C-alpha positions as CSV (number, residue, x, y, z in Angstrom):
1,X,0.0,0.0,0.0
2,X,1.4,3.4,-1.0
3,X,2.4,5.5,2.0
4,X,0.3,8.7,2.6
5,X,2.5,11.3,4.2
6,X,1.4,13.6,7.0
7,X,1.8,16.7,4.9
8,X,-1.1,16.0,2.6
9,X,-3.3,14.7,5.5
10,X,-2.7,17.9,7.4
11,X,-3.6,20.0,4.4
12,X,-7.0,18.2,4.3
13,X,-7.6,18.9,8.0
14,X,-7.5,22.7,7.5
15,X,-11.3,23.4,7.0
16,X,-12.1,21.7,10.3
17,X,-9.2,23.1,12.3
18,X,-9.7,26.7,11.1
19,X,-13.3,26.5,12.3
20,X,-12.2,25.0,15.7
21,X,-9.5,27.5,16.2
22,X,-11.8,30.5,15.5
23,X,-14.5,29.2,17.8
24,X,-12.0,28.3,20.6
25,X,-10.2,31.6,20.4
26,X,-13.2,33.9,20.3
27,X,-13.4,34.7,24.0
28,X,-9.7,35.5,24.2
29,X,-9.8,37.5,21.0
30,X,-12.4,39.7,22.6
31,X,-10.4,39.9,25.9
32,X,-7.2,40.9,24.2
33,X,-8.9,43.5,21.9
34,X,-10.6,45.1,24.9
35,X,-7.4,45.1,26.8
36,X,-5.3,46.9,24.1
37,X,-7.6,48.7,21.6
38,X,-7.3,52.5,22.2
39,X,-4.1,52.3,24.4
40,X,-1.7,50.7,21.9
41,X,-0.1,52.8,19.1
42,X,1.7,50.1,17.2
43,X,1.7,46.3,16.8
44,X,4.7,44.1,16.1
45,X,4.2,40.5,15.2
46,X,7.3,38.3,15.4
47,X,8.2,34.8,14.6
48,X,10.5,32.6,12.4
49,X,9.6,30.9,9.2
50,X,5.9,30.5,8.7
51,X,5.0,32.6,11.8
52,X,6.9,35.5,10.5
53,X,5.3,35.2,7.0
54,X,1.8,34.8,8.3
55,X,2.4,38.0,10.3
56,X,3.1,39.7,7.0
57,X,-0.5,38.8,5.9
58,X,-2.0,40.0,9.2
59,X,-0.4,43.4,9.0
60,X,-2.7,44.3,6.2
61,X,-5.8,43.4,8.4
62,X,-4.6,45.5,11.4
63,X,-3.7,48.5,9.2
64,X,-6.7,48.4,6.8
65,X,-9.4,47.3,9.3
66,X,-8.2,48.6,12.7
67,X,-6.2,51.5,11.3
68,X,-3.3,50.8,13.6
69,X,0.4,50.6,12.3
70,X,1.5,47.0,12.2
71,X,4.6,45.2,11.2
72,X,5.9,41.6,11.0
73,X,9.6,41.4,12.0
74,X,11.5,38.1,11.8
75,X,12.3,37.2,15.4
76,X,16.1,37.1,15.1
77,X,16.0,40.6,13.6
78,X,13.8,41.9,16.3
79,X,15.8,40.4,19.2
80,X,19.2,41.3,17.8
81,X,18.7,44.5,16.0
82,X,15.3,46.2,16.3
83,X,14.3,46.7,19.9
84,X,15.0,50.4,19.9
85,X,11.3,51.4,19.5
86,X,9.8,48.9,21.9
87,X,7.8,50.6,24.6
88,X,4.6,50.5,26.6
89,X,2.6,51.6,23.5
90,X,3.8,48.8,21.3
91,X,2.0,45.4,21.5
92,X,4.3,42.5,20.6
93,X,2.5,39.4,19.3
94,X,4.8,36.4,19.7
95,X,4.0,33.6,17.2
96,X,5.4,30.1,17.4
97,X,3.5,27.0,16.6
98,X,5.8,24.9,18.8
99,X,6.1,27.5,21.5
100,X,9.8,26.6,21.5
101,X,11.4,29.0,19.1
102,X,14.5,30.4,20.8
103,X,14.5,33.8,19.1
104,X,10.8,34.3,19.8
105,X,11.4,33.6,23.5
106,X,14.3,36.1,23.4
107,X,12.1,38.7,21.8
108,X,9.5,38.2,24.5
109,X,12.1,38.8,27.2
110,X,13.4,42.0,25.4
111,X,9.8,43.2,25.0
112,X,9.2,42.8,28.7
113,X,12.5,44.5,29.6
114,X,11.3,47.5,27.5
115,X,7.8,47.5,29.1
116,X,6.1,46.4,25.9
117,X,3.0,44.3,26.5
118,X,3.1,40.9,24.9
119,X,0.8,38.0,24.1
120,X,1.6,34.6,22.6
121,X,0.0,32.8,19.7
122,X,0.9,29.1,19.7
123,X,-0.3,25.6,18.9
124,X,1.4,24.0,21.9
125,X,0.4,24.5,25.6
126,X,2.3,24.4,27.9
127,X,5.4,25.6,26.2
128,X,8.3,27.9,26.7
129,X,6.2,30.7,25.1
130,X,3.2,30.3,27.3
131,X,5.4,30.2,30.4
132,X,6.7,33.7,29.6
133,X,3.5,35.2,28.2
134,X,0.8,36.4,30.6
135,X,-1.8,36.2,27.8
136,X,-1.8,33.6,25.1
137,X,-4.1,32.0,22.5
138,X,-3.8,28.4,21.6
139,X,-4.8,27.4,18.1
140,X,-6.6,24.1,17.6
141,X,-4.6,22.8,14.6
142,X,-3.7,19.6,16.6
143,X,-0.5,17.7,16.6
144,X,1.7,18.0,13.4
145,X,4.1,15.5,12.0
146,X,5.1,17.6,9.0
147,X,6.1,21.0,7.8
148,X,3.5,23.6,8.8
149,X,0.3,24.2,6.8
150,X,-2.6,23.9,9.2
151,X,-0.7,25.5,12.1
152,X,-0.1,28.5,9.8
153,X,-3.7,29.0,8.5
154,X,-5.2,28.6,11.9
155,X,-2.9,31.2,13.5
156,X,-3.5,33.7,10.6
157,X,-7.3,33.2,10.9
158,X,-7.1,34.0,14.6
159,X,-5.2,37.2,13.9
160,X,-7.8,38.2,11.3
161,X,-10.5,37.7,14.0
162,X,-8.5,39.9,16.4
163,X,-8.1,42.6,13.8
164,X,-11.9,42.6,13.2
165,X,-12.6,42.8,16.9
166,X,-10.1,45.6,17.3
167,X,-11.8,47.5,14.4
168,X,-15.2,47.1,16.0
169,X,-14.0,48.5,19.3
170,X,-12.2,51.3,17.6
171,X,-15.0,52.2,15.3
172,X,-12.7,52.1,12.3
173,X,-15.0,50.0,10.0
174,X,-18.8,50.2,9.5
175,X,-20.7,47.6,11.5
176,X,-22.2,46.0,8.4
177,X,-18.8,45.5,6.9
178,X,-17.5,43.9,10.1
179,X,-20.5,41.6,10.1
180,X,-19.9,40.6,6.5
181,X,-16.2,40.0,7.0
182,X,-16.8,37.9,10.2
183,X,-19.4,35.8,8.3
184,X,-16.9,35.2,5.5
185,X,-14.0,34.4,7.9
186,X,-15.9,32.1,10.2
187,X,-18.3,30.4,7.7
188,X,-17.2,30.9,4.1
189,X,-13.4,30.6,4.4
190,X,-13.5,27.0,5.7
191,X,-15.9,26.1,2.9
192,X,-13.6,27.7,0.3
193,X,-10.6,25.9,1.7
194,X,-12.5,22.6,1.4
195,X,-13.4,23.5,-2.2
196,X,-9.7,24.1,-3.0
197,X,-8.9,20.6,-1.9
198,X,-10.7,19.4,-5.1
199,X,-7.9,20.8,-7.2
200,X,-5.7,17.9,-6.1
201,X,-5.6,16.2,-9.5
202,X,-4.9,19.4,-11.3
203,X,-2.1,20.3,-9.0
204,X,-0.6,16.8,-9.4
205,X,-0.6,17.2,-13.2
206,X,0.9,20.7,-12.9
207,X,3.7,19.4,-10.6
208,X,4.5,16.6,-13.1
209,X,4.6,19.3,-15.9
210,X,7.2,21.4,-14.0
211,X,9.0,18.7,-12.1
212,X,12.4,19.5,-13.5
213,X,12.1,23.3,-13.3
214,X,15.3,24.8,-12.0
215,X,13.4,27.4,-9.9
216,X,9.8,28.3,-9.0
217,X,8.8,31.9,-8.7
218,X,5.7,33.0,-6.6
219,X,4.5,36.6,-7.1
220,X,1.8,38.2,-4.9
221,X,1.1,41.7,-3.7
222,X,-1.0,43.1,-0.8
223,X,-2.1,40.3,1.5
224,X,-1.0,37.8,-1.2
225,X,2.6,38.7,-0.7
226,X,2.2,36.4,2.3
227,X,0.7,33.7,0.1
228,X,3.7,33.9,-2.2
229,X,6.2,33.7,0.7
230,X,4.5,30.7,2.2
231,X,4.2,29.0,-1.1
232,X,8.0,29.4,-1.8
233,X,8.7,28.1,1.7
234,X,6.7,24.9,1.2
235,X,8.7,24.2,-2.0
236,X,12.0,24.5,-0.1
237,X,10.8,22.4,2.9
238,X,9.1,19.5,1.1
239,X,11.3,19.0,-1.9
240,X,14.3,21.3,-1.3
241,X,13.4,23.0,-4.6
242,X,14.8,26.4,-5.4
243,X,12.1,29.0,-5.1
244,X,11.6,32.7,-4.7
245,X,8.8,35.0,-3.6
246,X,8.3,38.7,-4.0
247,X,5.6,41.3,-4.7
248,X,4.6,42.3,-8.3
249,X,6.6,45.5,-8.5
250,X,9.8,43.8,-7.3
251,X,9.3,41.0,-9.7
252,X,8.9,43.5,-12.6
253,X,11.8,45.7,-11.3
254,X,14.3,43.0,-10.5
255,X,13.4,39.3,-10.4
256,X,12.1,39.0,-14.0
257,X,15.6,39.9,-15.2
258,X,16.8,36.4,-14.3
259,X,13.9,34.7,-16.0
260,X,14.9,31.8,-18.3
261,X,12.7,30.2,-21.0
262,X,10.6,27.5,-19.5
263,X,10.8,28.8,-15.9
264,X,7.4,28.6,-14.1
265,X,6.1,31.8,-12.6
266,X,3.1,31.6,-10.3
267,X,0.9,34.7,-10.1
268,X,-1.5,35.1,-7.2
269,X,-3.5,38.2,-8.4
270,X,-6.6,39.9,-7.3
271,X,-9.1,42.1,-9.2
272,X,-8.7,45.9,-9.4
273,X,-5.6,47.9,-9.9
274,X,-3.3,45.0,-9.0
275,X,-5.1,42.7,-11.5
276,X,-4.4,45.1,-14.4
277,X,-0.8,45.4,-13.4
278,X,-0.4,41.6,-13.2
279,X,-1.7,41.2,-16.7
280,X,0.7,43.9,-18.0
281,X,3.7,42.1,-16.4
282,X,2.5,38.8,-17.7
283,X,3.2,39.9,-21.3
284,X,6.9,40.3,-20.4
285,X,7.0,36.8,-18.8
286,X,5.5,35.2,-21.9
287,X,7.8,37.2,-24.2
288,X,10.8,35.9,-22.4
289,X,9.6,32.4,-22.7
290,X,8.5,32.0,-19.1
291,X,5.5,29.7,-18.2
292,X,2.8,31.5,-16.4
293,X,0.5,29.9,-13.8
294,X,-2.3,31.9,-12.3
295,X,-4.1,31.0,-9.0
296,X,-6.9,33.5,-8.5
297,X,-10.6,33.9,-7.6
298,X,-13.1,32.5,-10.0
299,X,-14.3,36.1,-10.9
300,X,-10.8,36.8,-12.3
301,X,-11.0,34.0,-14.9
302,X,-12.5,36.1,-17.7
303,X,-9.6,38.6,-17.4
304,X,-7.0,35.9,-18.1
305,X,-8.8,34.0,-20.9
306,X,-6.8,35.6,-23.7
307,X,-3.5,35.4,-21.9
308,X,-1.3,32.3,-22.4
309,X,-1.4,31.0,-18.9
310,X,-2.6,28.0,-16.9
311,X,-5.4,29.4,-14.8
312,X,-6.6,27.7,-11.6
313,X,-9.7,29.1,-10.0
314,X,-10.4,29.2,-6.3
315,X,-13.7,30.3,-4.7
316,X,-14.3,34.1,-4.7
317,X,-13.2,35.8,-1.5
318,X,-12.3,39.1,0.0
319,X,-8.7,40.1,-0.9
320,X,-7.6,39.9,2.8
321,X,-8.3,36.2,2.9
322,X,-6.1,35.2,0.0
323,X,-3.4,33.6,2.2
324,X,-6.1,31.3,3.6
325,X,-7.6,30.3,0.3
326,X,-5.3,30.8,-2.7
327,X,-2.4,29.2,-0.7
328,X,-4.2,25.8,-0.5
329,X,-3.7,24.6,-4.1
330,X,-0.1,25.8,-3.9
331,X,0.4,23.6,-0.7
332,X,-0.9,20.7,-2.8
333,X,1.4,21.6,-5.7
334,X,4.4,21.5,-3.2
335,X,3.3,18.1,-2.0
336,X,3.1,16.5,-5.5
337,X,6.4,18.1,-6.5
338,X,8.0,16.5,-3.5
339,X,6.5,13.1,-4.3
340,X,7.5,13.4,-7.9
341,X,11.1,14.1,-7.0
342,X,11.1,11.1,-4.6
343,X,11.5,13.2,-1.5
344,X,9.9,12.9,1.9
345,X,7.5,15.9,2.3
346,X,7.5,15.5,6.0
347,X,11.2,15.8,6.6
348,X,14.3,17.3,5.0
349,X,16.7,14.7,3.7
350,X,19.7,16.2,5.6
351,X,20.1,14.5,8.9
352,X,22.1,17.5,10.2
353,X,18.7,19.2,10.6
354,X,18.6,17.5,14.0
355,X,21.7,19.4,15.1
356,X,20.5,22.7,13.6
357,X,17.2,22.2,15.5
358,X,19.1,22.6,18.8
359,X,20.0,26.1,17.7
360,X,16.4,27.0,16.8
361,X,14.2,25.4,19.5
362,X,14.5,25.3,23.3
363,X,14.1,21.5,23.0
364,X,13.9,19.0,20.1
365,X,10.6,18.8,18.2
366,X,8.9,15.6,19.3
367,X,8.5,12.9,16.7
368,X,11.0,14.5,14.2
369,X,13.2,11.3,14.0
370,X,10.2,9.2,13.2
371,X,8.9,11.1,10.1
């Protein structure tokens, strides 16, 4: 019987665990928003890897909905170089799925030393992070035996819920808009994620088509910059494939200059001004011989019909929720690429990862050796 890896099983769990995480976190989301809305002038989210990247997506929600400056800073950068502006008006959100990330714990201590309020967002309780954080929210992704997917989407969904609660308390969004966005986040997003799982066969065929590509590029702007970053990360983790991520302007300005004929370029566009810009840049990619793959809401399909690209439609959604929805088929693409290359999508082939882990986490990740 063919082995089914944890990575694909955990991808399939996401509709359920996103719902569970949102429902479980709701009382604490309200508590934290009530505690800090109106007295905080800035939000910093910090983590390493996926937690840092999902923070990039959440910044757009805090700034656009709650109208509060927000930034995601990689935890080593924060703890070693960027503590100068930490103060009692800066909320530091510490994100670590394992709750064991050393640089996140160091950031927590530095924030406390600088009188900055903190709270932890983690999938593991108790953990080093929850011991140092007075307030914390536990996501309900459940145990993981692979590289993160469900831990990431659940944490980001919780941050979106917090940004909406913050906006409601601050009066920065009309009530009817908040109601609609909550309905979409709590009810429609899990259904959309489930619908994206039906793209499995299409993503498998796409992975086979580009199995020998020398590099995979992922391009997203606005909230979908987060989608692009996470997509590139899964390619590196699951199959050790070279990959890059950037926003549209930087792709046009810089990254496209290294494009070679046959290179796959994944666009994660959205309607409006960005959509027009994506289509303009797509002409350059095709002229250089690049292969364009578009993952976008169904309503974007007509705009791409006459452009030479592979188009994969995901359910229509608000732009903010792109990282929760458009990322799903790209998770599946990473999985099938890994399988096609004969790799283990649950574990890097380099055993030295075990030694590296001691420099990253406060204690080894349970079950790593058994993957």
